[in-house]
C-alpha positions as CSV (number, residue, x, y, z in Angstrom):
1,M,20.9,-5.2,13.7
2,R,22.6,-5.6,17.0
3,V,20.9,-8.3,19.1
4,L,21.4,-9.0,22.8
5,I,20.2,-12.5,23.8
6,I,19.4,-12.8,27.6
7,D,18.8,-16.2,29.1
8,S,19.4,-17.9,32.4
9,S,22.5,-19.9,31.5
10,A,25.0,-20.5,28.7
11,E,23.1,-23.6,27.7
12,Q,19.8,-21.8,27.5
13,Q,21.5,-18.9,25.5
14,A,22.8,-21.5,23.0
15,E,19.3,-22.9,22.6
16,T,17.8,-19.5,22.1
17,V,20.3,-18.7,19.4
18,K,19.1,-21.7,17.4
19,I,15.9,-19.9,16.5
20,F,18.0,-17.6,14.3
21,E,19.5,-20.6,12.5
22,S,16.3,-21.1,10.6
23,I,16.7,-17.7,8.9
24,P,17.9,-17.9,5.3
25,A,21.4,-16.6,4.8
26,S,20.2,-13.9,2.4
27,D,17.7,-12.6,4.9
28,A,20.3,-12.7,7.7
29,E,22.6,-10.6,5.6
30,I,19.9,-8.0,4.9
31,L,19.2,-7.8,8.6
32,D,23.0,-7.6,9.3
33,L,22.6,-9.6,12.5
34,R,25.2,-9.3,15.2
35,F,24.8,-11.1,18.5
36,K,25.9,-10.7,22.1
37,L,25.0,-13.0,25.0
38,A,24.1,-12.1,28.6
39,N,22.4,-13.6,31.6
40,E,19.9,-12.0,34.0
41,N,22.6,-10.8,36.3
42,D,24.9,-9.0,33.9
43,F,22.6,-7.9,31.0
44,E,22.7,-4.2,32.2
45,E,26.4,-4.1,31.8
46,R,26.2,-5.4,28.2
47,L,23.2,-3.4,27.1
48,D,24.6,-0.3,25.3
49,D,24.1,0.1,21.6
50,D,21.8,-2.8,21.0
51,D,18.8,-2.6,18.7
52,L,16.9,-5.7,19.8
53,V,16.8,-7.7,23.0
54,I,15.7,-11.4,22.9
55,L,14.5,-12.7,26.3
56,G,14.9,-16.4,26.3
57,P,12.5,-19.1,27.6
58,G,14.8,-20.0,30.5
59,L,13.9,-16.8,32.3
60,G,10.3,-17.7,32.8
61,E,8.1,-15.0,34.3
62,R,11.3,-13.2,35.4
63,A,11.5,-12.0,31.8
64,L,8.7,-9.5,32.6
65,N,10.7,-7.7,35.2
66,I,13.8,-7.6,33.0
67,A,11.7,-6.2,30.1
68,R,10.4,-3.5,32.4
69,R,13.9,-2.4,33.4
70,I,15.2,-2.4,29.9
71,H,12.2,-0.4,28.6
72,H,12.6,2.1,31.4
73,T,16.3,2.8,30.7
74,H,16.5,2.1,27.0
75,P,13.0,2.8,25.5
76,W,14.3,2.8,21.9
77,V,15.4,-0.9,22.2
78,Q,12.9,-3.4,20.7
79,I,12.1,-6.4,23.0
80,I,11.0,-9.9,21.9
81,M,10.2,-12.6,24.4
82,L,10.5,-16.3,23.8
83,C,8.7,-18.7,26.1
84,H,7.7,-22.4,26.4
85,E,4.5,-23.5,24.8
86,Q,2.8,-23.9,28.2
87,A,3.6,-20.3,29.3
88,Y,2.3,-19.0,26.0
89,Q,-0.9,-20.9,26.3
90,Q,-1.4,-19.5,29.8
91,G,-1.5,-16.0,28.4
92,L,2.0,-14.6,29.0
93,F,1.6,-12.6,25.7
94,R,-1.3,-10.7,27.3
95,S,0.8,-9.1,30.1
96,A,4.0,-8.6,28.1
97,P,3.0,-5.5,26.2
98,F,2.5,-3.6,29.4
99,V,6.2,-3.9,30.3
100,G,7.5,-2.9,26.8
101,V,7.6,-6.2,25.0
102,R,7.0,-5.8,21.3
103,K,6.1,-9.5,20.6
104,V,5.9,-12.8,22.4
105,F,6.7,-16.0,20.5
106,S,6.6,-19.6,21.6
107,I,9.8,-21.5,21.0
108,T,7.9,-23.8,18.7
109,C,6.6,-20.9,16.6
110,N,6.7,-20.8,12.8
111,P,10.2,-19.6,11.8
112,L,8.7,-17.5,9.0
113,D,6.6,-15.6,11.6
114,F,9.7,-14.8,13.6
115,L,11.5,-13.7,10.5
116,Q,8.6,-11.5,9.4
117,E,8.8,-9.7,12.8
118,L,12.5,-9.1,12.4
119,L,12.1,-7.7,8.9
120,A,9.3,-5.4,10.2
121,I,11.7,-4.1,13.0
122,H,14.5,-3.6,10.4
123,A,12.1,-1.6,8.1
124,E,11.2,0.7,11.0
125,F,14.9,1.2,11.8
126,K,15.6,2.2,8.2
127,K,12.8,4.7,8.2
128,K,14.2,6.2,11.4
129,G,17.8,6.2,10.0
130,R,19.0,3.6,12.5
131,A,19.8,1.1,9.7
132,R,21.5,1.8,6.4
133,E,19.2,1.8,3.4
134,G,21.3,2.5,0.5
135,K,19.9,4.5,-2.4
136,I,20.2,3.1,-6.0
137,F,20.7,5.5,-8.9
138,T,20.6,4.2,-12.4
139,V,22.2,6.5,-14.9
140,T,21.2,6.0,-18.5
141,Q,20.9,7.7,-21.9
142,A,19.2,7.2,-25.2
143,K,22.4,7.5,-27.2
144,G,26.1,7.6,-26.7
145,G,28.2,10.7,-26.3
146,V,25.9,12.7,-24.0
147,G,28.3,12.4,-21.0
148,A,26.5,9.8,-18.8
149,T,29.7,8.2,-17.6
150,T,31.1,11.7,-16.8
151,V,28.0,12.4,-14.7
152,V,28.3,9.0,-12.9
153,A,31.9,9.7,-11.8
154,A,31.2,13.3,-10.8
155,L,28.1,12.5,-8.8
156,G,30.0,9.7,-7.1
157,E,32.6,12.2,-5.9
158,V,30.0,14.7,-4.8
159,A,28.0,12.1,-2.9
160,A,31.2,11.0,-1.0
161,L,32.1,14.5,0.2
162,S,30.2,14.0,3.4
163,G,31.9,10.7,4.2
164,K,29.2,8.4,2.8
165,R,30.1,5.1,1.2
166,V,29.6,5.2,-2.6
167,L,29.7,2.5,-5.3
168,L,30.2,3.3,-9.0
169,W,29.1,0.4,-11.0
170,D,30.3,0.1,-14.6
171,M,28.0,-2.0,-16.7
172,D,29.6,-1.2,-20.1
173,I,30.8,-4.7,-21.0
174,E,32.2,-3.6,-24.3
175,S,34.4,-0.4,-23.8
176,R,34.3,-0.2,-20.0
177,D,34.6,3.6,-20.2
178,L,34.0,4.3,-16.5
179,S,36.6,1.7,-15.4
180,T,39.1,2.9,-17.9
181,A,38.6,6.6,-17.0
182,L,39.1,5.8,-13.3
183,G,42.2,3.7,-14.0
184,V,40.9,0.4,-12.6
185,I,40.5,-1.5,-15.8
186,G,43.6,-3.6,-15.1
187,N,42.3,-5.0,-11.8
188,Q,41.7,-8.5,-13.2
189,E,41.5,-10.1,-9.8
190,E,38.3,-8.2,-8.8
191,S,36.8,-8.8,-12.3
192,R,37.5,-12.5,-12.0
193,A,35.9,-12.6,-8.6
194,F,32.8,-11.0,-10.1
195,S,32.7,-13.7,-12.8
196,L,32.7,-16.4,-10.1
197,L,29.6,-14.9,-8.6
198,I,27.8,-14.7,-11.9
199,N,28.5,-18.2,-13.1
200,G,27.5,-19.7,-9.7
201,T,31.0,-20.9,-8.8
202,K,30.9,-18.8,-5.6
203,E,27.9,-17.9,-3.5
204,I,26.8,-14.3,-3.4
205,S,27.3,-12.8,0.0
206,R,28.6,-9.5,1.5
207,D,32.1,-11.0,1.8
208,S,32.2,-12.4,-1.7
209,F,30.8,-9.3,-3.2
210,N,33.4,-7.2,-1.4
211,E,36.1,-9.2,-3.2
212,T,34.8,-7.7,-6.5
213,L,35.3,-4.1,-5.5
214,V,38.2,-1.8,-6.2
215,A,38.8,1.1,-3.8
216,I,39.2,4.5,-5.4
217,S,39.3,6.3,-2.0
218,E,38.4,5.6,1.6
219,N,34.7,5.7,0.8
220,V,34.4,5.3,-3.0
221,F,34.5,1.9,-4.7
222,T,34.1,0.7,-8.3
223,L,32.6,-2.5,-9.7
224,S,33.9,-3.3,-13.2
225,P,32.4,-5.8,-15.6
226,P,33.4,-9.5,-15.3
227,D,36.7,-10.6,-16.8
228,T,35.2,-12.8,-19.5
229,L,32.7,-12.2,-22.2
230,A,30.6,-15.2,-21.3
231,E,29.8,-13.9,-17.8
232,S,29.3,-10.4,-19.1
233,V,26.7,-11.5,-21.5
234,D,25.1,-13.7,-18.9
235,L,24.7,-10.7,-16.6
236,V,23.6,-8.1,-19.1
237,C,21.7,-10.1,-21.8
238,H,20.5,-13.4,-20.2
239,T,17.3,-13.7,-18.2
240,D,19.3,-15.2,-15.3
241,G,20.6,-11.6,-14.9
242,I,17.3,-10.6,-13.3
243,A,17.8,-12.8,-10.2
244,L,21.5,-11.9,-10.1
245,M,20.8,-8.2,-10.2
246,Q,18.1,-8.4,-7.5
247,R,20.6,-10.1,-5.2
248,F,23.4,-7.7,-6.0
249,L,21.2,-4.7,-5.3
250,E,20.1,-6.2,-1.9
251,I,23.8,-6.5,-1.0
252,C,24.5,-3.0,-2.3
253,R,21.8,-1.4,-0.2
254,I,23.4,-2.9,2.9
255,M,27.0,-2.0,2.1
256,F,26.7,1.4,0.6
257,D,24.8,4.7,1.2
258,Y,24.7,5.5,-2.5
259,V,25.1,3.3,-5.6
260,F,25.4,4.9,-9.1
261,I,25.0,2.4,-11.9
262,D,26.3,3.4,-15.4
263,T,23.9,1.3,-17.6
264,C,25.3,2.7,-20.8
265,G,21.8,3.1,-22.1
266,R,21.5,-0.6,-22.6
267,I,18.1,-2.2,-21.9
268,G,18.3,-5.9,-21.0
269,P,17.2,-8.2,-18.2
270,S,19.7,-7.0,-15.6
271,T,19.8,-3.3,-16.5
272,G,16.0,-3.3,-16.8
273,T,15.8,-4.8,-13.3
274,A,18.2,-2.2,-12.0
275,I,16.1,0.6,-13.4
276,R,12.9,-0.9,-12.1
277,L,14.3,-1.3,-8.6
278,S,16.2,2.0,-8.4
279,D,15.2,4.8,-6.2
280,T,16.0,7.3,-9.0
281,C,16.6,6.9,-12.7
282,I,18.8,9.6,-14.0
283,I,18.5,10.2,-17.8
284,V,21.3,12.2,-19.3
285,I,20.4,14.2,-22.4
286,D,21.9,16.7,-24.8
287,E,20.2,19.4,-26.8
288,T,20.8,18.0,-30.3
289,R,17.8,17.2,-32.5
290,F,18.9,13.7,-33.0
291,G,19.4,13.3,-29.3
292,L,15.9,14.5,-28.4
293,S,14.3,12.2,-31.0
294,A,16.2,9.3,-29.4
295,V,15.1,10.3,-25.9
296,D,11.5,10.5,-27.0
297,L,11.5,6.9,-28.1
298,Y,13.7,5.7,-25.3
299,L,11.3,7.1,-22.7
300,N,8.6,4.7,-23.6
301,Y,10.9,1.8,-22.5
302,I,11.9,3.6,-19.3
303,L,8.3,4.5,-18.3
304,N,7.2,0.9,-18.9
305,L,9.9,-0.3,-16.5
306,L,9.2,2.3,-13.8
307,G,5.5,2.4,-14.1
308,D,5.4,6.2,-13.7
309,S,7.7,9.2,-14.1
310,E,8.1,10.2,-10.4
311,R,11.5,8.5,-10.1
312,I,13.0,10.1,-13.2
313,K,15.5,13.0,-13.0
314,F,16.8,14.6,-16.2
315,I,20.3,16.0,-16.4
316,L,21.2,18.1,-19.4
317,N,24.7,18.5,-20.8
318,A,24.2,22.0,-22.2
319,L,26.4,22.0,-25.3
320,S,25.3,25.5,-26.1
321,G,26.1,26.8,-22.7
322,S,22.5,28.2,-22.4
323,P,20.6,27.1,-19.3
324,E,17.3,28.3,-20.8
325,V,17.4,25.4,-23.3
326,L,16.4,23.0,-20.5
327,N,12.9,24.7,-20.4
328,V,12.6,24.3,-24.1
329,I,13.4,20.6,-24.0
330,A,11.1,20.1,-21.0
331,E,8.2,21.7,-22.8
332,E,8.8,19.5,-25.9
333,L,9.1,16.2,-24.0
334,N,6.2,17.0,-21.7
335,L,3.8,17.3,-24.6
336,A,4.2,13.5,-25.1
337,H,4.9,12.2,-21.6
338,N,3.5,14.8,-19.1
339,F,6.5,14.8,-16.7
340,S,6.1,16.6,-13.4
341,E,8.2,19.7,-12.6
342,N,10.2,17.6,-10.1
343,C,11.7,15.6,-13.1
344,W,13.5,18.8,-14.3
345,V,14.8,20.3,-11.1
346,C,18.5,19.5,-11.8
347,P,20.4,22.4,-13.4
348,P,22.1,21.9,-16.7
349,I,25.8,21.0,-16.6
350,P,27.8,23.4,-18.7
351,V,30.6,22.5,-21.0
352,D,33.9,22.8,-19.1
353,K,37.0,22.5,-21.2
354,K,39.3,22.0,-18.2
355,G,36.9,19.5,-16.6
356,S,36.6,17.5,-19.8
357,T,40.2,16.3,-19.4
358,W,39.2,14.3,-16.2
359,P,39.5,10.7,-17.6
360,G,42.8,9.2,-16.5
361,S,43.7,12.2,-14.3
362,G,42.8,10.7,-11.0
363,Q,40.0,13.2,-10.6
364,T,36.5,13.6,-11.9
365,L,34.6,16.5,-13.7
366,Y,33.7,17.8,-10.2
367,S,37.2,18.3,-8.8
368,R,38.9,19.2,-12.2
369,S,36.5,21.8,-13.4
370,S,35.8,25.4,-12.6
371,K,34.1,26.6,-9.4
372,K,30.9,27.4,-11.2
373,T,30.7,23.8,-12.6
374,R,31.4,22.4,-9.1
375,E,28.6,24.5,-7.7
376,I,26.2,23.2,-10.3
377,L,27.2,19.6,-9.6
378,E,26.7,20.2,-5.9
379,A,23.2,21.6,-6.7
380,V,22.5,18.4,-8.8
381,G,23.6,16.3,-5.9
382,H,21.4,18.3,-3.6
383,H,18.3,17.7,-5.8
384,L,19.2,14.0,-5.9
385,G,19.4,13.9,-2.1
386,V,23.1,12.9,-1.9
387,Y,24.6,16.2,-1.0
388,Q,23.7,18.9,1.5
389,L,24.4,22.4,0.2
390,Q,26.7,24.3,2.5
391,T,29.5,26.9,2.6
392,E,32.8,25.4,3.3
393,P,36.5,26.2,2.5
394,E,37.5,25.5,-1.0
395,E,40.4,23.3,0.0
396,T,38.0,20.8,1.6
397,K,36.5,20.2,-1.8
398,K,39.6,18.8,-3.5
399,G,39.1,15.7,-5.5
400,I,38.8,12.6,-3.4
401,F,40.0,10.6,-6.4
402,S,43.4,12.3,-6.3
403,R,44.9,9.2,-4.6
404,L,43.8,7.0,-7.5
405,F,47.2,6.4,-9.1
406,G,49.0,6.3,-5.7
407,R,47.2,3.1,-4.7
């Protein structure tokens, strides 16, 4: 949130800034506060791409005229007025709304009331697309071998085609399949930085979280498991992982447009929290009888975490190559769980021999497979809301991961 603070002098501006010092660091990061200072004579020169204007108490009743001018030329900018207690008691807040002021606070106001107003403004900005609100996708499966890691990597590439920032999070603390397939398993420095956040040696912030990330391309990053077993177990298996995951997801929503978490089908405190807080839970399935039995039991855990099925999307790896099998599976699982049609909108992903060689190639299933498979993955991305279907030259759809081994 870009904030312009206007007050009568540099000393007054410094005093006005202090009201923001009471905001907890975690909330300040969520709001992404960035400040500029101006006085009543030069504020129009500095008012350009700001989201919020704070009119300081040193302006007195002149703040009303400034607010009127700002509201006339920049009606989309939110305005908050700060005043001395005496002016507040005299009813300044009654006339302020008529000149475009959103809220009037006394400089002795409760800091939590001020923070609540900032959070409300930020929520409105997110709804209007003026502030980033990253989407969290947890990708899980009832049993191994159904291709969940392949789906994570491929959807990450599809989501990044439009220039969005994407994070691929590998939570497989044992085999680290996603990190290995993408060739980042050897980046011990980033994994060590992740350990420091988990064991509390370093405070979790945007800057410290950024140190844990490995760039795959300009817009795609990976987060590998910690470098030691102790921190890995603390994150995945210990109840402390709940608070850690909540904080990490807050940071992720600020830094990225889309986050794909490969949970490896493991249900624990942190993965359960990620599923519960995710925007969409992607369940990757196959058509084997054993696989369907496992899914039926696994769904009880998932539904308890989510509360309902509205956030679930099924993705079928069609081993038989028959797309009709999805309808059969949907009919069978719906008998026990009553899923809506929206849960089954993603088309099945066919077996693609060429695409199956993607691990270690610097590409994903998307860029390595046939045109038909790419179109299906784009359709899946469309149904997930991470890709806008369009017609574009084939050369623009080359793998963004092709620079992986040239880093």
